[in-house]
N, CA, C and O atoms as a GROMACS GRO file, in nm:
protein
  272
    1UNK      N    1  -3.387  15.156   5.977
    1UNK     CA    2  -3.465  15.274   6.006
    1UNK      C    3  -3.502  15.280   6.155
    1UNK      O    4  -3.489  15.384   6.219
    2UNK      N    5  -3.547  15.170   6.210
    2UNK     CA    6  -3.585  15.167   6.351
    2UNK      C    7  -3.463  15.191   6.439
    2UNK      O    8  -3.473  15.254   6.544
    3UNK      N    9  -3.348  15.140   6.397
    3UNK     CA   10  -3.225  15.165   6.473
    3UNK      C   11  -3.196  15.314   6.484
    3UNK      O   12  -3.156  15.362   6.591
    4UNK      N   13  -3.215  15.387   6.376
    4UNK     CA   14  -3.191  15.531   6.378
    4UNK      C   15  -3.287  15.602   6.473
    4UNK      O   16  -3.248  15.694   6.544
    5UNK      N   17  -3.413  15.558   6.472
    5UNK     CA   18  -3.513  15.618   6.561
    5UNK      C   19  -3.476  15.592   6.706
    5UNK      O   20  -3.488  15.682   6.790
    6UNK      N   21  -3.433  15.473   6.737
    6UNK     CA   22  -3.394  15.438   6.874
    6UNK      C   23  -3.274  15.522   6.917
    6UNK      O   24  -3.271  15.573   7.029
    7UNK      N   25  -3.175  15.535   6.832
    7UNK     CA   26  -3.056  15.615   6.864
    7UNK      C   27  -3.096  15.761   6.885
    7UNK      O   28  -3.048  15.825   6.979
    8UNK      N   29  -3.183  15.815   6.798
    8UNK     CA   30  -3.229  15.954   6.812
    8UNK      C   31  -3.305  15.972   6.943
    8UNK      O   32  -3.285  16.072   7.012
    9UNK      N   33  -3.393  15.878   6.976
    9UNK     CA   34  -3.471  15.889   7.100
    9UNK      C   35  -3.380  15.882   7.223
    9UNK      O   36  -3.402  15.956   7.319
   10UNK      N   37  -3.280  15.798   7.220
   10UNK     CA   38  -3.188  15.787   7.333
   10UNK      C   39  -3.106  15.915   7.350
   10UNK      O   40  -3.084  15.960   7.462
   11UNK      N   41  -3.061  15.974   7.239
   11UNK     CA   42  -2.983  16.099   7.248
   11UNK      C   43  -3.072  16.213   7.294
   11UNK      O   44  -3.026  16.301   7.368
   12UNK      N   45  -3.199  16.215   7.254
   12UNK     CA   46  -3.292  16.317   7.297
   12UNK      C   47  -3.317  16.307   7.447
   12UNK      O   48  -3.320  16.408   7.517
   13UNK      N   49  -3.333  16.185   7.497
   13UNK     CA   50  -3.354  16.164   7.639
   13UNK      C   51  -3.233  16.212   7.719
   13UNK      O   52  -3.249  16.273   7.825
   14UNK      N   53  -3.114  16.186   7.671
   14UNK     CA   54  -2.992  16.229   7.741
   14UNK      C   55  -2.985  16.381   7.746
   14UNK      O   56  -2.946  16.437   7.849
   15UNK      N   57  -3.020  16.450   7.637
   15UNK     CA   58  -3.016  16.595   7.636
   15UNK      C   59  -3.120  16.655   7.730
   15UNK      O   60  -3.091  16.753   7.798
   16UNK      N   61  -3.237  16.599   7.734
   16UNK     CA   62  -3.342  16.650   7.822
   16UNK      C   63  -3.301  16.632   7.968
   16UNK      O   64  -3.323  16.721   8.050
   17UNK      N   65  -3.242  16.520   8.002
   17UNK     CA   66  -3.198  16.495   8.140
   17UNK      C   67  -3.091  16.594   8.182
   17UNK      O   68  -3.094  16.643   8.295
   18UNK      N   69  -2.997  16.624   8.093
   18UNK     CA   70  -2.891  16.720   8.125
   18UNK      C   71  -2.949  16.859   8.148
   18UNK      O   72  -2.906  16.929   8.240
   19UNK      N   73  -3.044  16.901   8.066
   19UNK     CA   74  -3.103  17.033   8.080
   19UNK      C   75  -3.187  17.044   8.206
   19UNK      O   76  -3.194  17.150   8.267
   20UNK      N   77  -3.251  16.935   8.247
   20UNK     CA   78  -3.331  16.937   8.369
   20UNK      C   79  -3.242  16.964   8.490
   20UNK      O   80  -3.280  17.042   8.578
   21UNK      N   81  -3.128  16.904   8.496
   21UNK     CA   82  -3.034  16.929   8.605
   21UNK      C   83  -2.982  17.072   8.603
   21UNK      O   84  -2.958  17.131   8.708
   22UNK      N   85  -2.964  17.126   8.485
   22UNK     CA   86  -2.917  17.264   8.471
   22UNK      C   87  -3.023  17.360   8.522
   22UNK      O   88  -2.989  17.458   8.590
   23UNK      N   89  -3.149  17.336   8.492
   23UNK     CA   90  -3.257  17.423   8.541
   23UNK      C   91  -3.262  17.422   8.693
   23UNK      O   92  -3.279  17.526   8.756
   24UNK      N   93  -3.248  17.305   8.752
   24UNK     CA   94  -3.252  17.294   8.897
   24UNK      C   95  -3.138  17.374   8.960
   24UNK      O   96  -3.157  17.441   9.062
   25UNK      N   97  -3.022  17.367   8.902
   25UNK     CA   98  -2.907  17.443   8.952
   25UNK      C   99  -2.931  17.593   8.939
   25UNK      O  100  -2.898  17.669   9.030
   26UNK      N  101  -2.988  17.634   8.826
   26UNK     CA  102  -3.015  17.778   8.808
   26UNK      C  103  -3.116  17.828   8.910
   26UNK      O  104  -3.099  17.937   8.965
   27UNK      N  105  -3.221  17.752   8.936
   27UNK     CA  106  -3.321  17.793   9.035
   27UNK      C  107  -3.260  17.798   9.175
   27UNK      O  108  -3.291  17.888   9.253
   28UNK      N  109  -3.173  17.704   9.207
   28UNK     CA  110  -3.109  17.703   9.338
   28UNK      C  111  -3.019  17.826   9.354
   28UNK      O  112  -3.019  17.889   9.460
   29UNK      N  113  -2.944  17.860   9.251
   29UNK     CA  114  -2.857  17.979   9.257
   29UNK      C  115  -2.940  18.107   9.268
   29UNK      O  116  -2.904  18.197   9.343
   30UNK      N  117  -3.049  18.114   9.193
   30UNK     CA  118  -3.136  18.231   9.198
   30UNK      C  119  -3.197  18.247   9.337
   30UNK      O  120  -3.199  18.357   9.392
   31UNK      N  121  -3.247  18.139   9.393
   31UNK     CA  122  -3.307  18.143   9.526
   31UNK      C  123  -3.203  18.181   9.631
   31UNK      O  124  -3.232  18.261   9.720
   32UNK      N  125  -3.084  18.126   9.622
   32UNK     CA  126  -2.978  18.161   9.715
   32UNK      C  127  -2.939  18.307   9.705
   32UNK      O  128  -2.916  18.373   9.806
   33UNK      N  129  -2.931  18.360   9.583
   33UNK     CA  130  -2.898  18.501   9.564
   33UNK      C  131  -3.003  18.593   9.623
   33UNK      O  132  -2.970  18.693   9.686
   34UNK      N  133  -3.130  18.560   9.604
   34UNK     CA  134  -3.239  18.640   9.660
   34UNK      C  135  -3.233  18.635   9.813
   34UNK      O  136  -3.252  18.738   9.878
   35UNK      N  137  -3.208  18.519   9.869
   35UNK     CA  138  -3.199  18.507  10.015
   35UNK      C  139  -3.085  18.592  10.070
   35UNK      O  140  -3.101  18.658  10.172
   36UNK      N  141  -2.972  18.590  10.004
   36UNK     CA  142  -2.857  18.672  10.050
   36UNK      C  143  -2.890  18.820  10.043
   36UNK      O  144  -2.855  18.895  10.134
   37UNK      N  145  -2.958  18.862   9.935
   37UNK     CA  146  -2.996  19.004   9.924
   37UNK      C  147  -3.094  19.044  10.033
   37UNK      O  148  -3.083  19.153  10.088
   38UNK      N  149  -3.191  18.958  10.064
   38UNK     CA  150  -3.288  18.990  10.168
   38UNK      C  151  -3.222  18.999  10.306
   38UNK      O  152  -3.253  19.089  10.383
   39UNK      N  153  -3.134  18.906  10.336
   39UNK     CA  154  -3.064  18.909  10.464
   39UNK      C  155  -2.980  19.035  10.476
   39UNK      O  156  -2.976  19.098  10.582
   40UNK      N  157  -2.912  19.073  10.368
   40UNK     CA  158  -2.831  19.195  10.368
   40UNK      C  159  -2.919  19.318  10.386
   40UNK      O  160  -2.884  19.408  10.463
   41UNK      N  161  -3.032  19.323  10.316
   41UNK     CA  162  -3.122  19.439  10.326
   41UNK      C  163  -3.176  19.453  10.468
   41UNK      O  164  -3.183  19.563  10.522
   42UNK      N  165  -3.216  19.343  10.528
   42UNK     CA  166  -3.267  19.349  10.665
   42UNK      C  167  -3.157  19.396  10.760
   42UNK      O  168  -3.184  19.475  10.851
   43UNK      N  169  -3.036  19.351  10.741
   43UNK     CA  170  -2.925  19.396  10.825
   43UNK      C  171  -2.897  19.544  10.809
   43UNK      O  172  -2.871  19.613  10.908
   44UNK      N  173  -2.901  19.593  10.686
   44UNK     CA  174  -2.871  19.734  10.662
   44UNK      C  175  -2.982  19.828  10.709
   44UNK      O  176  -2.955  19.937  10.759
   45UNK      N  177  -3.105  19.785  10.693
   45UNK     CA  178  -3.218  19.873  10.723
   45UNK      C  179  -3.290  19.838  10.853
   45UNK      O  180  -3.401  19.884  10.876
   46UNK      N  181  -3.228  19.758  10.938
   46UNK     CA  182  -3.296  19.716  11.061
   46UNK      C  183  -3.329  19.835  11.150
   46UNK      O  184  -3.435  19.836  11.213
   47UNK      N  185  -3.243  19.935  11.158
   47UNK     CA  186  -3.271  20.054  11.238
   47UNK      C  187  -3.390  20.130  11.184
   47UNK      O  188  -3.474  20.178  11.261
   48UNK      N  189  -3.399  20.143  11.052
   48UNK     CA  190  -3.512  20.213  10.990
   48UNK      C  191  -3.642  20.136  11.014
   48UNK      O  192  -3.746  20.197  11.040
   49UNK      N  193  -3.636  20.003  11.003
   49UNK     CA  194  -3.754  19.922  11.029
   49UNK      C  195  -3.800  19.938  11.174
   49UNK      O  196  -3.919  19.952  11.201
   50UNK      N  197  -3.705  19.936  11.265
   50UNK     CA  198  -3.737  19.949  11.407
   50UNK      C  199  -3.804  20.083  11.436
   50UNK      O  200  -3.902  20.089  11.510
   51UNK      N  201  -3.752  20.190  11.379
   51UNK     CA  202  -3.811  20.323  11.397
   51UNK      C  203  -3.951  20.330  11.338
   51UNK      O  204  -4.043  20.383  11.401
   52UNK      N  205  -3.968  20.276  11.219
   52UNK     CA  206  -4.098  20.280  11.152
   52UNK      C  207  -4.202  20.201  11.230
   52UNK      O  208  -4.313  20.249  11.252
   53UNK      N  209  -4.166  20.078  11.271
   53UNK     CA  210  -4.261  19.997  11.347
   53UNK      C  211  -4.289  20.058  11.484
   53UNK      O  212  -4.401  20.046  11.534
   54UNK      N  213  -4.190  20.121  11.545
   54UNK     CA  214  -4.212  20.190  11.672
   54UNK      C  215  -4.312  20.303  11.657
   54UNK      O  216  -4.399  20.321  11.741
   55UNK      N  217  -4.298  20.380  11.548
   55UNK     CA  218  -4.394  20.487  11.520
   55UNK      C  219  -4.533  20.434  11.494
   55UNK      O  220  -4.632  20.493  11.539
   56UNK      N  221  -4.542  20.324  11.423
   56UNK     CA  222  -4.672  20.262  11.397
   56UNK      C  223  -4.736  20.213  11.527
   56UNK      O  224  -4.856  20.228  11.546
   57UNK      N  225  -4.655  20.155  11.616
   57UNK     CA  226  -4.708  20.107  11.744
   57UNK      C  227  -4.760  20.223  11.828
   57UNK      O  228  -4.865  20.212  11.891
   58UNK      N  229  -4.688  20.332  11.828
   58UNK     CA  230  -4.733  20.451  11.902
   58UNK      C  231  -4.864  20.503  11.844
   58UNK      O  232  -4.954  20.541  11.918
   59UNK      N  233  -4.874  20.507  11.712
   59UNK     CA  234  -4.995  20.554  11.647
   59UNK      C  235  -5.115  20.465  11.680
   59UNK      O  236  -5.224  20.514  11.709
   60UNK      N  237  -5.094  20.332  11.675
   60UNK     CA  238  -5.202  20.238  11.705
   60UNK      C  239  -5.244  20.251  11.852
   60UNK      O  240  -5.363  20.247  11.882
   61UNK      N  241  -5.149  20.267  11.943
   61UNK     CA  242  -5.182  20.285  12.084
   61UNK      C  243  -5.263  20.414  12.105
   61UNK      O  244  -5.350  20.418  12.191
   62UNK      N  245  -5.234  20.516  12.027
   62UNK     CA  246  -5.309  20.641  12.036
   62UNK      C  247  -5.453  20.628  11.988
   62UNK      O  248  -5.539  20.708  12.027
   63UNK      N  249  -5.481  20.528  11.904
   63UNK     CA  250  -5.616  20.505  11.854
   63UNK      C  251  -5.706  20.436  11.956
   63UNK      O  252  -5.828  20.447  11.950
   64UNK      N  253  -5.645  20.366  12.050
   64UNK     CA  254  -5.722  20.292  12.149
   64UNK      C  255  -5.797  20.387  12.242
   64UNK      O  256  -5.744  20.494  12.275
   65UNK      N  257  -5.919  20.351  12.284
   65UNK     CA  258  -5.991  20.436  12.379
   65UNK      C  259  -5.913  20.449  12.508
   65UNK      O  260  -5.865  20.349  12.562
   66UNK      N  261  -5.901  20.568  12.557
   66UNK     CA  262  -5.826  20.592  12.680
   66UNK      C  263  -5.676  20.589  12.659
   66UNK      O  264  -5.600  20.590  12.755
   67UNK      N  265  -5.632  20.586  12.532
   67UNK     CA  266  -5.489  20.585  12.503
   67UNK      C  267  -5.428  20.721  12.524
   67UNK      O  268  -5.500  20.820  12.538
   68UNK      N  269  -5.298  20.728  12.527
   68UNK     CA  270  -5.231  20.855  12.554
   68UNK      C  271  -5.229  20.947  12.437
   68UNK      O  272  -5.175  21.057  12.446
   0.00000   0.00000   0.00000
């Protein structure tokens, strides 16, 4: 009986270890995919960001006392 319990516990430990490595790989792939999407989005919309931030800078400068 104890032999069966030991064999079951060893097989359970092996399965848990394999799944832990799989989770780490999935998180790494997910993080890499998100990073690629963000880099692509910044590249595609950099002109729009530049225009928007330029407009915001002009607006903030206009709020300053003695601003144009």
